[in-house]
Phi, psi and omega in degrees: 000131178248150181230136181296135182298335182288337185248350182229129182230097180268150174200154173271130185214145174287153182296326178296315179295323179301313182287326181285319190267324184246094177205161001281150173262145177215145179261121182293162185299333185269003174280157179289162181282178179298134189224003181288135177231271176296336182297332179296318178297320178295320177300314180297319178298320179297317180294319178298323177299321177296320181291326182286337181283127182291339178273100185288357179266352179294142182249169176224133181270125183252020173099191183266157181217115185247133177214161177251129180273127176247139184238132176216100187288356177279351181264157178295326169248104189289340183252136170222161193233117178275121183282127177256317178216133178117005183296329180296314179296311184296319178301316181291322176299310182296320179297321179295315179298322178295321179291326175295315179299319179295321178295320178295320179296320179295319178296319179299316181296318180293319180295322180296317179294332180273358179084011180265082185293326181297311179294322180297317180294318180298314180294321180294320178296318177300316180297310182294322179297317181292317181295320183282334183265329191237339188250318179234163173221157182264123174261118182269103181272092184294321183301316183261358175066043178212160177255127183247129175280124181232149181287143175285340178227127174240132180270181179292168186308321185294331189243347193294317183300313182292326178295313179295324177297320178295319179296327181273355179079020180275154176288139182227159176236126182284140178232004178201170186300318182297326176295317179298323179290322176296315178297319179295321178296316179300314181296318180296320178296319179294313189281319190259349182238300190283313183299315178300324180293314180294316183294334182283344181283147184268345181214170180296318179296325177292326176297316178297317180297322180294319178293324178293323176296321178294319177301317180298318180298322183281323188262334183252316185274345181266124185237154170225162168268109180268129177240114179259120180254145179262351178223151186294322183300314179296319181299318183279342169295315177294319180305325184284342183251343178270152174239168188259090180049046175084349179256112182289153178293140177290154180302321180294322177298315180295319181294322177300311180300316183296314184289323178289332172293324178300334184264010174303134182091357178231074190302322181296309180297323180294320178295317179298314181295318180298318178297319179296316178297317181300318178294319182294317184276003170289342173287141178311138188301326181296323179288322178295319178298317178297323178300310183295327177292334176271324184295320183300306177293335179294333181254333184259338182082006180228155179293142184290310184068203180230154355284125184296319182304314182293323179293322178296317178298312183296324184280316190256342178223062188294140179285329184286340175220076187303143177280150172290155180309317180296326179289325176298314179297319180298320180292319178296320177297321177297318175306311185297315181295316182288332175299317179298319178296316181301315182298324176295312182297315182297336177269001181079018181262142182296126187277353181266154181298126182257013181299139181274119180243129180306132179081359182263129178257117181299147180278343181234138179277170177299324179297315180295321179294325179296332183294331179295317176299322177297315182298316187272313186273319183278307182277345178054047184265065181296340180304331184273357185302317178300320179292317178297322178296316179297318181293319179296328181281332194241349185237178176279166177299321180297314180294322179297317179297320178299317180296315182303313182292322177301314181292326177298312180298314181296311185298318182298312183288314188286310187262306189290327181259311185268353175067034180297150181291146184288327190302312180299318179292320179300317179301317179294314181301311185294318179297321180292323179300313179297319181295321179300313180295321180293317179297312179296324179297331177279350183087011180271159180284135177276129178233154184254011185301310182295318179298318180301317180296315183296320180289325176294322176300321178293323175296316181298333182272317190245352181218056181300166180304315182295316178298317181298315180299313180296317182293323177302313182292322185279325189258326183279078182235141184292334184266019182255021175095176186294327181296317180286332175295322177295318178296323177298314180297318177300314184295308186294318181290326178292319175299318180298322178298332181261011185303314181298316179297319179294317182295334180269013174104000177052051181267141179073198181290143179306134181233107180280156171276118186260015185283321184251138178249118178273118174282110185299334178290339183256352180287134180251120176285131182247128173274116181296304167280119192294157180291328178228081184296153179293157177304135181088353182250007183288132176236101186306320182293328176280332178302322180291338183254012188311311188261011182267162191306317184300338182262010187240140169221197180209158171252142177281169178303144177068008175271153177286098184260018183277049179283326172053229186256024179290166179291163181299317182295321179294318178299319181297314186280332184260338188230303188298322183295336181265356184288144174276355178273118186301315183294331176284318179296328180298337181297338180290347178282349182268141180280335182205171177234101180233183180299329179296312178295322178301309182300318180296317181293319179300316179297322179292319178297318180296316180295317178296322181297320180296334177277320184282316185269065172210163190253345176237152180307144182296334180268009178234100180301139177288147180302148180290152182293000000 
């Protein structure tokens, strides 16, 4: 890539000269907020390396710094510099210099109280010199006849107040992630850089000298390549190819910058959009990134892939048919609202308002709401998040609940037990997500009939009854780790929920009893043949089957599950007979527990599972693909 010499001016410059000669610097509203985390520790290590080197003239390169020069000859300082790339570095440098000045002021105050005027004066001069040369500058307001202290660096709207408060040593309270990162950076600089240097000195004058040495390392030995651009296009070409100390900009950060640039010349819309973005990006960046990866297929019906940022721009802010400013704001607002919905769904929380209103009958029961947590947290079926997001946005609570349970049944059989490939299900999910939004947009009722048929066809192909039965026996084992224990609880409690329907002949579509909600965290898996049988009660053939499905049942919450290693007959009379769990209580109908009873019970569980974990009635073959 080549850049015209008339519009781009690169040079190697020390950080001290950069702050003294080119100021004020400002971060525009559409730039991302402060984002350094682990990078602060790396920055401190780099500075320590400079201090450890006996050659104080050795330098360290801290990367590139791109800015746009703006000129206004009506001001006392006609030039100011809009930061395009490098704000994270510059912010951390200024914060470090401010902490050095604060440490020098503290030393000066202590020395003055101790009567050491020489040390007090030296520390005070160091403090004042740093503040006047690197942190603040004087604006001479001739018209009003006063001198105004102004910051050499101003951050974007979301961070500037807290940043200036930190520079002034005021107490602050974080209200978003970037604020927490600024506070963490300040604490790390104090604890890991400045305090060790001060504590290692043997006298007050040595402390001042150590801080002055640190100042030299930061302002003289630390270099960047500064590129001053006179036009925005060149600056943003560079912005797209440079990275910020190894941490690439998040897609949401780039999208924020891009959309707020679209609103240049429309200050009201830009302010509204900036506020919406700031609120949205107060959420941890990883969660926002996950939202956009789900939102794109939820609206387009196709996987986003990479580069996501460009796909988001092309889809929601197309250049060939530009949106009006109000439409840009509306789309950003839509992002924010759906992000909030997505975060609830991704956490397994019901996305509809649960407020109790007199006379209002909720469309979903507690049992139905619990299924979302099972789908997302227990089965970990994140693949369905784009479809769930579309449904929460476009359907009623009742329809959403129907979808959740359908996906739970499908996901357990297809993926968790039979290990079906994600791609076929993903294709169905994404296409359905787009269709749901389109149907709702027309004002038509959303129905799940076609989706149910397509998912059943996939089960018929990749999770047949025979495959399902074998996989149940092979995978649902107590000794296969926490994931399979969670699957066991899901399996056993779901069968129990369908007990009434099964007892009545399992006719038509599976119908669970929604009266009782089993808290999976409180469900206790019970080994019918005990893990440590009493002397004389050992059965070698059952010992081999100890952790397999046929030998497992469960106790519900608050039930006396202290059956332990007692004999089968004792468990039946003291524990199983009192259980509210039907499948556990049924064990009391058996006279003994041997391999014969085990095999019979396993076959019954497998047969019941094939009836419960399907999406169309067992007596109605699904249409062929």
